[in-house]
VOBALUM-154827 format. One record per residue (C-alpha): chain; x, y, z. Coordinates in Angstrom, 2 decimals, decimal comma. Example, Ala and Ser with C-alpha at 12.3 -4.5 7.8 and 13.67 -1.06 7.14 Angstrom:
VOBALUM-154827
[pt 'A'; [12,30; -4,50; 7,80]]
[pt 'A'; [13,67; -1,06; 7,14]]
This chain:
VOBALUM-154827
[pt 'A'; [30,77; -29,76; -10,98]]
[pt 'A'; [33,42; -29,68; -8,26]]
[pt 'A'; [32,38; -31,06; -4,89]]
[pt 'A'; [33,11; -27,69; -3,27]]
[pt 'A'; [30,58; -26,10; -5,62]]
[pt 'A'; [27,78; -28,48; -4,62]]
[pt 'A'; [28,68; -27,82; -1,01]]
[pt 'A'; [28,24; -24,07; -1,57]]
[pt 'A'; [24,56; -24,64; -2,47]]
[pt 'A'; [23,98; -26,35; 0,85]]
[pt 'A'; [25,95; -23,82; 2,90]]
[pt 'A'; [24,17; -20,92; 1,21]]
[pt 'A'; [20,73; -22,40; 1,97]]
[pt 'A'; [21,71; -23,27; 5,53]]
[pt 'A'; [22,95; -19,73; 6,12]]
[pt 'A'; [19,86; -18,10; 4,62]]
[pt 'A'; [17,51; -20,28; 6,65]]
[pt 'A'; [19,30; -19,56; 9,93]]
[pt 'A'; [19,46; -15,82; 9,18]]
[pt 'A'; [15,81; -15,42; 8,19]]
[pt 'A'; [13,79; -18,09; 10,00]]
[pt 'A'; [13,43; -19,90; 13,29]]
[pt 'A'; [14,75; -23,45; 13,47]]
[pt 'A'; [11,31; -25,10; 13,57]]
[pt 'A'; [9,80; -23,02; 10,73]]
[pt 'A'; [7,39; -24,65; 8,29]]
[pt 'A'; [7,22; -23,83; 4,58]]
[pt 'A'; [5,10; -24,19; 1,45]]
[pt 'A'; [7,35; -25,19; -1,48]]
[pt 'A'; [6,28; -24,85; -5,12]]
[pt 'A'; [7,65; -27,78; -7,13]]
[pt 'A'; [7,02; -28,19; -10,87]]
[pt 'A'; [9,28; -31,19; -11,46]]
[pt 'A'; [11,83; -29,21; -13,49]]
[pt 'A'; [15,54; -29,05; -12,57]]
[pt 'A'; [15,24; -25,79; -10,59]]
[pt 'A'; [12,46; -26,85; -8,24]]
[pt 'A'; [13,75; -30,42; -7,88]]
[pt 'A'; [17,20; -29,10; -6,92]]
[pt 'A'; [15,46; -26,84; -4,39]]
[pt 'A'; [13,44; -29,71; -2,93]]
[pt 'A'; [16,55; -31,89; -2,64]]
[pt 'A'; [18,45; -29,07; -0,91]]
[pt 'A'; [15,62; -28,59; 1,59]]
[pt 'A'; [15,75; -32,34; 2,23]]
[pt 'A'; [19,48; -32,16; 3,04]]
[pt 'A'; [18,72; -29,45; 5,63]]
[pt 'A'; [15,86; -31,43; 7,27]]
[pt 'A'; [13,45; -28,57; 6,52]]
[pt 'A'; [9,78; -29,11; 7,41]]
[pt 'A'; [7,62; -28,31; 4,40]]
[pt 'A'; [4,60; -29,13; 2,28]]
[pt 'A'; [5,40; -29,53; -1,40]]
[pt 'A'; [2,77; -28,22; -3,81]]
[pt 'A'; [2,57; -29,27; -7,45]]
[pt 'A'; [0,09; -27,71; -9,89]]
[pt 'A'; [-0,79; -29,87; -12,89]]
[pt 'A'; [-2,27; -27,76; -15,69]]
[pt 'A'; [-2,81; -30,74; -17,98]]
[pt 'A'; [-1,39; -28,86; -20,96]]
[pt 'A'; [0,93; -31,71; -22,03]]
[pt 'A'; [-1,27; -34,75; -21,38]]
[pt 'A'; [0,81; -37,69; -20,16]]
[pt 'A'; [3,85; -35,43; -19,86]]
[pt 'A'; [2,06; -33,34; -17,23]]
[pt 'A'; [1,03; -36,48; -15,37]]
[pt 'A'; [4,62; -37,74; -15,33]]
[pt 'A'; [5,75; -34,39; -13,84]]
[pt 'A'; [3,21; -34,89; -11,05]]
[pt 'A'; [4,31; -38,49; -10,47]]
[pt 'A'; [7,95; -37,46; -10,12]]
[pt 'A'; [7,15; -34,69; -7,62]]
[pt 'A'; [4,95; -36,99; -5,54]]
[pt 'A'; [7,46; -39,85; -5,56]]
[pt 'A'; [10,50; -37,75; -4,64]]
[pt 'A'; [8,54; -35,78; -2,01]]
[pt 'A'; [7,67; -39,08; -0,36]]
[pt 'A'; [11,25; -40,40; -0,68]]
[pt 'A'; [12,69; -37,21; 0,85]]
[pt 'A'; [10,17; -37,05; 3,70]]
[pt 'A'; [7,77; -34,33; 2,53]]
[pt 'A'; [3,99; -34,33; 2,42]]
[pt 'A'; [2,85; -33,46; -1,10]]
[pt 'A'; [-0,26; -31,68; -2,33]]
[pt 'A'; [-1,02; -32,01; -6,06]]
[pt 'A'; [-3,61; -29,72; -7,65]]
[pt 'A'; [-5,08; -30,37; -11,08]]
[pt 'A'; [-6,47; -27,46; -13,11]]
[pt 'A'; [-8,31; -27,34; -16,41]]
[pt 'A'; [-6,51; -25,16; -18,99]]
[pt 'A'; [-9,87; -24,35; -20,60]]
[pt 'A'; [-10,61; -22,21; -17,55]]
[pt 'A'; [-8,08; -19,67; -18,84]]
[pt 'A'; [-10,10; -19,01; -22,00]]
[pt 'A'; [-9,76; -15,39; -23,05]]
[pt 'A'; [-6,76; -14,74; -20,80]]
[pt 'A'; [-3,01; -14,94; -21,26]]
[pt 'A'; [-2,40; -18,53; -20,17]]
[pt 'A'; [0,93; -17,92; -18,43]]
[pt 'A'; [-0,50; -15,03; -16,42]]
[pt 'A'; [-3,57; -17,05; -15,54]]
[pt 'A'; [-1,47; -20,07; -14,53]]
[pt 'A'; [0,81; -17,95; -12,36]]
[pt 'A'; [-2,13; -16,27; -10,60]]
[pt 'A'; [-3,76; -19,63; -9,95]]
[pt 'A'; [-0,53; -21,16; -8,68]]
[pt 'A'; [0,26; -18,37; -6,25]]
[pt 'A'; [-3,30; -18,21; -4,98]]
[pt 'A'; [-3,03; -21,89; -4,00]]
[pt 'A'; [0,36; -21,24; -2,40]]
[pt 'A'; [-1,06; -18,39; -0,32]]
[pt 'A'; [-4,19; -20,31; 0,67]]
[pt 'A'; [-2,10; -23,26; 1,85]]
[pt 'A'; [0,33; -20,96; 3,66]]
[pt 'A'; [-2,58; -19,57; 5,62]]
[pt 'A'; [-4,15; -22,97; 6,23]]
[pt 'A'; [-0,88; -24,51; 7,48]]
[pt 'A'; [0,23; -21,28; 9,24]]
[pt 'A'; [3,48; -21,62; 7,28]]
[pt 'A'; [6,32; -19,13; 7,69]]
[pt 'A'; [7,00; -18,61; 3,98]]
[pt 'A'; [6,45; -19,78; 0,42]]
[pt 'A'; [9,66; -21,08; -1,15]]
[pt 'A'; [10,18; -20,92; -4,91]]
[pt 'A'; [13,09; -21,94; -7,17]]
[pt 'A'; [13,66; -18,64; -8,96]]
[pt 'A'; [17,28; -18,28; -10,07]]
[pt 'A'; [19,58; -15,69; -11,61]]
[pt 'A'; [18,36; -16,30; -15,17]]
[pt 'A'; [14,78; -15,63; -13,98]]
[pt 'A'; [16,01; -12,41; -12,40]]
[pt 'A'; [17,61; -11,36; -15,69]]
[pt 'A'; [14,41; -12,06; -17,61]]
[pt 'A'; [12,32; -10,18; -15,05]]
[pt 'A'; [14,49; -7,05; -15,28]]
[pt 'A'; [14,53; -7,19; -19,09]]
[pt 'A'; [10,74; -7,35; -19,24]]
[pt 'A'; [10,50; -4,32; -16,95]]
[pt 'A'; [12,93; -2,43; -19,19]]
[pt 'A'; [11,02; -3,34; -22,35]]
[pt 'A'; [7,74; -2,24; -20,76]]
[pt 'A'; [9,17; 1,14; -19,80]]
[pt 'A'; [8,94; 0,61; -16,04]]
[pt 'A'; [10,59; 3,22; -13,80]]
[pt 'A'; [14,12; 2,65; -12,45]]
[pt 'A'; [12,76; 1,87; -8,98]]
[pt 'A'; [11,34; -1,41; -10,39]]
[pt 'A'; [14,71; -2,49; -11,78]]
[pt 'A'; [15,43; -4,00; -8,40]]
[pt 'A'; [13,78; -7,17; -9,63]]
[pt 'A'; [13,12; -10,02; -7,21]]
[pt 'A'; [14,57; -10,25; -3,71]]
[pt 'A'; [15,68; -13,40; -1,91]]
[pt 'A'; [13,13; -12,66; 0,85]]
[pt 'A'; [10,26; -10,19; 0,62]]
[pt 'A'; [8,33; -11,18; 3,72]]
[pt 'A'; [6,23; -13,77; 1,88]]
[pt 'A'; [8,38; -15,44; -0,81]]
[pt 'A'; [11,77; -17,00; -0,08]]
[pt 'A'; [13,98; -17,52; -3,16]]
[pt 'A'; [17,21; -19,18; -1,95]]
[pt 'A'; [18,51; -20,01; -5,46]]
[pt 'A'; [18,34; -16,44; -6,78]]
[pt 'A'; [22,12; -16,00; -6,89]]
[pt 'A'; [22,70; -19,14; -8,99]]
[pt 'A'; [22,48; -19,46; -12,78]]
[pt 'A'; [20,41; -22,05; -14,59]]
[pt 'A'; [23,57; -23,85; -15,72]]
[pt 'A'; [24,89; -24,00; -12,16]]
[pt 'A'; [21,62; -25,59; -11,06]]
[pt 'A'; [21,77; -28,13; -13,91]]
[pt 'A'; [25,35; -28,98; -12,93]]
[pt 'A'; [24,23; -29,38; -9,31]]
[pt 'A'; [21,45; -31,79; -10,34]]
[pt 'A'; [23,96; -33,85; -12,33]]
[pt 'A'; [26,53; -33,91; -9,51]]
[pt 'A'; [23,94; -34,89; -6,87]]
[pt 'A'; [21,93; -37,21; -9,15]]
[pt 'A'; [18,76; -35,17; -8,63]]
[pt 'A'; [16,01; -36,44; -10,98]]
[pt 'A'; [14,00; -33,89; -12,96]]
[pt 'A'; [11,85; -33,51; -16,04]]
[pt 'A'; [12,06; -30,97; -18,88]]
[pt 'A'; [8,90; -29,12; -19,89]]
[pt 'A'; [9,16; -28,99; -23,68]]
[pt 'A'; [6,57; -26,21; -23,83]]
[pt 'A'; [9,27; -23,89; -22,47]]
[pt 'A'; [10,85; -24,08; -25,93]]
[pt 'A'; [7,79; -22,34; -27,38]]
[pt 'A'; [8,81; -18,70; -27,91]]
[pt 'A'; [5,21; -17,55; -28,27]]
[pt 'A'; [5,32; -16,20; -24,72]]
[pt 'A'; [7,46; -13,15; -23,85]]
[pt 'A'; [9,56; -14,85; -21,17]]
[pt 'A'; [10,25; -17,87; -23,38]]
[pt 'A'; [11,28; -15,59; -26,26]]
[pt 'A'; [13,76; -13,78; -24,02]]
[pt 'A'; [15,08; -17,09; -22,70]]
[pt 'A'; [15,28; -19,00; -25,99]]
[pt 'A'; [16,21; -16,38; -28,57]]
[pt 'A'; [16,99; -12,91; -27,27]]
[pt 'A'; [19,55; -13,91; -24,65]]
[pt 'A'; [21,47; -16,15; -27,06]]
[pt 'A'; [21,59; -13,41; -29,70]]
[pt 'A'; [22,79; -10,86; -27,13]]
[pt 'A'; [25,50; -13,24; -25,90]]
[pt 'A'; [26,95; -13,28; -29,41]]
[pt 'A'; [26,68; -9,53; -29,96]]
[pt 'A'; [27,54; -8,13; -26,51]]
[pt 'A'; [29,60; -10,58; -24,41]]
[pt 'A'; [29,20; -9,80; -20,70]]
[pt 'A'; [25,96; -7,85; -21,15]]
[pt 'A'; [24,14; -10,00; -18,58]]
[pt 'A'; [26,38; -8,74; -15,79]]
[pt 'A'; [25,49; -5,15; -16,72]]
[pt 'A'; [21,76; -5,92; -16,61]]
[pt 'A'; [22,09; -7,69; -13,26]]
[pt 'A'; [23,78; -4,57; -11,91]]
[pt 'A'; [20,63; -2,53; -12,61]]
[pt 'A'; [18,99; -3,47; -9,27]]
[pt 'A'; [21,79; -1,56; -7,51]]
[pt 'A'; [21,18; 1,48; -9,72]]
[pt 'A'; [17,44; 1,11; -9,19]]
[pt 'A'; [17,93; 1,16; -5,43]]
[pt 'A'; [20,09; 4,28; -5,72]]
[pt 'A'; [17,34; 5,96; -7,76]]
[pt 'A'; [14,66; 4,97; -5,26]]
[pt 'A'; [16,64; 6,30; -2,29]]
[pt 'A'; [17,32; 9,56; -4,14]]
[pt 'A'; [13,67; 10,14; -5,04]]
[pt 'A'; [12,58; 9,24; -1,50]]
[pt 'A'; [15,01; 11,80; -0,10]]
[pt 'A'; [13,71; 14,50; -2,45]]
[pt 'A'; [10,10; 13,57; -1,67]]
[pt 'A'; [10,76; 13,95; 2,05]]
[pt 'A'; [12,05; 17,48; 1,41]]
[pt 'A'; [8,91; 18,63; -0,42]]
[pt 'A'; [6,25; 16,89; 1,70]]
[pt 'A'; [5,28; 16,40; 5,32]]
[pt 'A'; [2,58; 14,21; 6,85]]
[pt 'A'; [0,64; 13,61; 3,61]]
[pt 'A'; [0,98; 17,26; 2,63]]
[pt 'A'; [2,87; 18,50; -0,43]]
[pt 'A'; [4,65; 21,81; 0,18]]
[pt 'A'; [4,07; 23,69; -3,06]]
[pt 'A'; [6,73; 26,34; -2,47]]
[pt 'A'; [9,30; 23,52; -2,64]]
[pt 'A'; [7,57; 21,18; -5,11]]
[pt 'A'; [7,28; 23,88; -7,80]]
[pt 'A'; [11,06; 24,39; -7,76]]
[pt 'A'; [11,75; 20,80; -8,78]]
[pt 'A'; [12,86; 20,09; -12,37]]
[pt 'A'; [9,89; 18,99; -14,47]]
[pt 'A'; [11,52; 15,58; -15,04]]
[pt 'A'; [11,41; 14,85; -11,29]]
[pt 'A'; [7,85; 15,90; -10,45]]
[pt 'A'; [6,12; 12,73; -11,65]]
[pt 'A'; [8,59; 10,47; -9,82]]
[pt 'A'; [8,21; 12,51; -6,64]]
[pt 'A'; [4,39; 12,44; -6,81]]
[pt 'A'; [4,54; 8,66; -7,30]]
[pt 'A'; [6,72; 8,23; -4,22]]
[pt 'A'; [4,46; 10,46; -2,10]]
[pt 'A'; [1,40; 8,45; -3,17]]
[pt 'A'; [3,19; 5,19; -2,40]]
[pt 'A'; [4,16; 6,46; 1,05]]
[pt 'A'; [0,50; 7,37; 1,62]]
[pt 'A'; [-0,46; 3,72; 0,99]]
[pt 'A'; [-1,49; 3,89; -2,66]]
[pt 'A'; [1,23; 1,74; -4,23]]
[pt 'A'; [-0,02; 0,56; -7,63]]
[pt 'A'; [-3,48; 2,17; -7,34]]
[pt 'A'; [-2,94; 4,58; -10,24]]
[pt 'A'; [-2,07; 4,62; -13,92]]
[pt 'A'; [0,81; 6,32; -15,71]]
[pt 'A'; [-1,64; 8,81; -17,21]]
[pt 'A'; [-2,98; 9,76; -13,77]]
[pt 'A'; [0,57; 10,31; -12,52]]
[pt 'A'; [1,29; 12,60; -15,45]]
[pt 'A'; [-1,85; 14,60; -14,68]]
[pt 'A'; [-0,85; 14,91; -11,01]]
[pt 'A'; [2,57; 16,31; -11,91]]
[pt 'A'; [0,70; 19,54; -12,79]]
[pt 'A'; [-1,22; 19,66; -9,53]]
[pt 'A'; [0,57; 22,90; -8,61]]
[pt 'A'; [-1,82; 24,69; -11,00]]
[pt 'A'; [-4,91; 23,48; -9,14]]
[pt 'A'; [-6,94; 26,34; -7,67]]
[pt 'A'; [-7,33; 26,70; -3,91]]
[pt 'A'; [-10,22; 24,61; -2,61]]
[pt 'A'; [-10,29; 22,37; -5,69]]
[pt 'A'; [-9,55; 18,65; -5,54]]
[pt 'A'; [-8,37; 15,80; -7,72]]
[pt 'A'; [-9,39; 12,25; -6,94]]
[pt 'A'; [-7,13; 9,31; -7,70]]
[pt 'A'; [-8,28; 5,90; -6,54]]
[pt 'A'; [-9,17; 6,07; -2,83]]
[pt 'A'; [-7,14; 9,27; -2,36]]
[pt 'A'; [-8,23; 12,90; -2,71]]
[pt 'A'; [-5,63; 15,63; -3,31]]
[pt 'A'; [-6,89; 19,07; -2,33]]
[pt 'A'; [-5,24; 22,47; -2,88]]
[pt 'A'; [-5,24; 24,65; 0,23]]
[pt 'A'; [-3,28; 27,83; -0,54]]
[pt 'A'; [0,40; 26,75; -0,52]]
[pt 'A'; [-0,28; 23,10; 0,27]]
[pt 'A'; [-1,72; 20,01; -1,35]]
[pt 'A'; [-3,34; 17,72; 1,20]]
[pt 'A'; [-3,63; 13,98; 0,54]]
[pt 'A'; [-6,56; 12,37; 2,27]]
[pt 'A'; [-7,66; 8,74; 2,07]]
[pt 'A'; [-11,32; 8,27; 1,31]]
[pt 'A'; [-13,21; 7,74; 4,52]]
[pt 'A'; [-16,68; 8,44; 5,76]]
[pt 'A'; [-16,78; 11,02; 8,53]]
[pt 'A'; [-18,70; 9,81; 11,57]]
[pt 'A'; [-22,26; 11,08; 11,71]]
[pt 'A'; [-22,75; 13,12; 14,86]]
[pt 'A'; [-26,18; 14,15; 16,10]]
[pt 'A'; [-26,38; 14,43; 19,89]]
[pt 'A'; [-29,18; 15,98; 21,96]]
[pt 'A'; [-28,11; 17,93; 25,03]]
[pt 'A'; [-30,65; 18,91; 27,71]]
[pt 'A'; [-30,07; 21,36; 30,56]]
[pt 'A'; [-29,38; 18,64; 33,15]]
[pt 'A'; [-26,66; 17,15; 30,94]]
[pt 'A'; [-25,16; 20,59; 30,46]]
[pt 'A'; [-25,13; 21,25; 34,23]]
[pt 'A'; [-23,23; 18,00; 34,77]]
[pt 'A'; [-20,95; 18,68; 31,82]]
[pt 'A'; [-21,65; 17,05; 28,44]]
[pt 'A'; [-18,56; 15,62; 26,79]]
[pt 'A'; [-17,90; 14,13; 23,36]]
[pt 'A'; [-14,32; 13,24; 22,41]]
[pt 'A'; [-12,36; 16,43; 23,15]]
[pt 'A'; [-15,35; 18,81; 23,44]]
[pt 'A'; [-16,81; 19,80; 26,81]]
[pt 'A'; [-20,11; 21,71; 26,98]]
[pt 'A'; [-21,35; 22,85; 30,42]]
[pt 'A'; [-23,42; 25,45; 32,23]]
[pt 'A'; [-21,45; 27,82; 34,47]]
[pt 'A'; [-22,48; 30,66; 36,80]]
[pt 'A'; [-19,33; 32,53; 35,78]]
[pt 'A'; [-17,69; 32,80; 32,34]]
[pt 'A'; [-14,48; 30,81; 31,91]]
[pt 'A'; [-11,50; 32,44; 30,15]]
[pt 'A'; [-11,05; 32,60; 26,42]]
[pt 'A'; [-10,59; 30,88; 24,01]]
[pt 'A'; [-13,59; 28,92; 25,33]]
[pt 'A'; [-16,86; 29,87; 23,60]]
[pt 'A'; [-19,43; 31,52; 25,88]]
[pt 'A'; [-23,16; 31,78; 25,20]]
[pt 'A'; [-26,08; 33,24; 27,21]]
[pt 'A'; [-28,05; 30,15; 28,23]]
[pt 'A'; [-31,27; 32,15; 28,65]]
[pt 'A'; [-31,27; 32,89; 24,90]]
[pt 'A'; [-31,13; 29,22; 23,92]]
[pt 'A'; [-34,05; 27,02; 22,92]]
[pt 'A'; [-33,53; 23,77; 24,82]]
[pt 'A'; [-32,80; 20,95; 24,26]]
[pt 'A'; [-29,77; 21,67; 22,14]]
[pt 'A'; [-28,29; 19,54; 19,38]]
[pt 'A'; [-24,63; 19,09; 18,46]]
[pt 'A'; [-24,37; 17,81; 14,87]]
[pt 'A'; [-22,35; 17,81; 11,64]]
[pt 'A'; [-22,93; 20,92; 9,59]]
[pt 'A'; [-24,73; 20,54; 6,27]]
[pt 'A'; [-24,44; 22,35; 2,96]]
[pt 'A'; [-26,84; 25,31; 3,11]]
[pt 'A'; [-26,54; 25,81; 6,89]]
[pt 'A'; [-26,40; 29,50; 7,85]]
[pt 'A'; [-25,90; 31,44; 11,05]]
[pt 'A'; [-25,58; 35,08; 12,17]]
[pt 'A'; [-21,95; 35,69; 13,14]]
[pt 'A'; [-21,23; 37,75; 16,25]]
[pt 'A'; [-21,38; 41,46; 15,45]]
[pt 'A'; [-23,14; 41,03; 12,10]]
[pt 'A'; [-26,72; 41,92; 11,19]]
[pt 'A'; [-26,95; 39,47; 8,30]]
[pt 'A'; [-26,40; 35,74; 7,98]]
[pt 'A'; [-23,49; 33,76; 6,54]]
[pt 'A'; [-23,16; 30,28; 5,09]]
[pt 'A'; [-21,25; 27,92; 7,36]]
[pt 'A'; [-19,13; 26,85; 4,37]]
[pt 'A'; [-18,14; 30,47; 3,66]]
[pt 'A'; [-17,35; 31,08; 7,31]]
[pt 'A'; [-15,02; 28,07; 7,49]]
[pt 'A'; [-13,28; 29,21; 4,30]]
[pt 'A'; [-12,84; 32,75; 5,64]]
[pt 'A'; [-11,40; 31,42; 8,89]]
[pt 'A'; [-8,89; 29,39; 6,79]]
[pt 'A'; [-10,01; 26,03; 8,15]]
[pt 'A'; [-8,16; 23,48; 5,94]]
[pt 'A'; [-10,40; 22,09; 3,22]]
[pt 'A'; [-9,64; 18,52; 4,29]]
[pt 'A'; [-10,85; 19,27; 7,87]]
[pt 'A'; [-13,97; 21,36; 7,23]]
[pt 'A'; [-16,35; 18,43; 7,11]]
[pt 'A'; [-15,39; 17,61; 10,72]]
[pt 'A'; [-16,70; 20,93; 12,05]]
[pt 'A'; [-19,83; 20,78; 14,24]]
[pt 'A'; [-22,69; 23,19; 14,87]]
[pt 'A'; [-24,66; 23,70; 18,08]]
[pt 'A'; [-28,36; 24,26; 17,37]]
[pt 'A'; [-31,48; 25,00; 19,36]]
[pt 'A'; [-34,66; 22,94; 19,31]]
[pt 'A'; [-35,99; 25,29; 16,61]]
[pt 'A'; [-32,94; 24,69; 14,37]]
[pt 'A'; [-31,23; 28,03; 15,09]]
[pt 'A'; [-27,46; 27,66; 14,95]]
[pt 'A'; [-25,85; 29,23; 18,02]]
[pt 'A'; [-22,23; 28,23; 17,51]]
[pt 'A'; [-19,74; 26,58; 15,16]]
[pt 'A'; [-17,16; 24,28; 16,74]]
[pt 'A'; [-14,01; 24,01; 14,64]]
[pt 'A'; [-12,30; 20,60; 14,19]]
[pt 'A'; [-8,98; 22,11; 15,35]]
[pt 'A'; [-7,69; 25,35; 16,78]]
[pt 'A'; [-7,21; 28,09; 14,21]]
[pt 'A'; [-3,92; 29,92; 13,76]]
[pt 'A'; [-5,38; 32,55; 16,13]]
[pt 'A'; [-6,13; 29,89; 18,75]]
[pt 'A'; [-9,92; 30,00; 18,28]]
[pt 'A'; [-12,12; 27,00; 19,11]]
[pt 'A'; [-15,04; 28,20; 17,04]]
[pt 'A'; [-17,50; 31,06; 16,53]]
[pt 'A'; [-20,74; 32,08; 18,24]]
[pt 'A'; [-23,90; 33,63; 16,87]]
[pt 'A'; [-25,08; 37,16; 17,53]]
[pt 'A'; [-28,33; 35,58; 18,75]]
[pt 'A'; [-26,65; 33,85; 21,69]]
[pt 'A'; [-24,07; 36,45; 22,72]]
[pt 'A'; [-23,50; 37,18; 26,36]]
[pt 'A'; [-24,59; 40,48; 27,88]]
[pt 'A'; [-23,77; 42,28; 31,13]]
[pt 'A'; [-27,04; 40,85; 32,42]]
[pt 'A'; [-26,16; 37,25; 31,62]]
[pt 'A'; [-26,52; 35,06; 34,72]]
[pt 'A'; [-25,75; 31,56; 33,40]]
[pt 'A'; [-23,16; 30,86; 30,75]]
[pt 'A'; [-23,07; 27,89; 28,38]]
[pt 'A'; [-19,39; 27,28; 27,73]]
[pt 'A'; [-17,82; 25,20; 24,96]]
[pt 'A'; [-14,23; 24,19; 25,53]]
[pt 'A'; [-11,65; 21,76; 24,17]]
[pt 'A'; [-10,33; 19,34; 26,77]]
């Protein structure tokens, strides 16, 4: 390898470090002992980077695994790094895919040590060949174009400074700089998907379609274009966790699933759903008003021309007693003010005749089965029906309150928000004001 080429490795790392991190940053570095991670460790040494090297010994290759650990420990010491070696028992992976289990274990240790050392990042030796294999696996598994973006050099947790270099370039660098490394012979075993791609598929494709790798590595750019396009469309058919059905229904059928996925991701549900659930949600436009679909921690509810997305949360339990003295002084809870007045205050405040009330009063959440006698009616009405008739959004109805007397009679309903008509709530026929009313109980939003 030409000297200028080895220099490019160092300049690239130096530039990435200065662009992304402070000068005194500290890192956790995963080092297996292979050429990629040993080249990475040597490069970090040339830049005087402060780091803890972490080696995980799975014991799969007996003495070979121990020699990997010895090399990492020796070179870490020679290059001025503290080293942490972790030994695992491969039998612990019984019943699981070993490579998946090993990766999960490895990264859990990396993250635990990052937290313990308050490190700025975890550095790994992923390179361009790893990127190619990652994208191919996503393609073979039928992943959406947005996932074709593969790995990034920096994702806020993992720093991959060698991602733009090929495996051969790294091997040439190790030879030019006399970087010692060991070869894991188990990587030649094509039993695992990634090894098959690396050992057999790629070589066969090189012979059949010269230059194909460049085309695959261009997919992240196309994936990013797809993601931006779908995000733009999603923003046109949704607003504040609400899907606008008059716009969503006009989308081509092929786009609806991708748009729903993006809206769910924006609502904080990334990965919390299956492909089958997404397909079901693409037909959410046919859901009847008032009906809901639950997906993970999110509920999607049809409300006329809208679908509201609401994260699962427990509404606060409200049950407050209000006596006459509190009302005279003005009882307040959040944005609700209840007080006794000698004169009625203007609408849209609710006004009740205090002489008709059984004190003390209670402000509480409404319950299924609650009824009251609406103003001007001789019969009673369910609170749930009243809220529906007043077009209170389904996702907000549970936040409505009722004001009751000591005998349980409901005198008023307090809506969670103003209605389209600007109403705060509704009062009962039993507590209506008359021309003879002397003291008014008023309910107002502050």
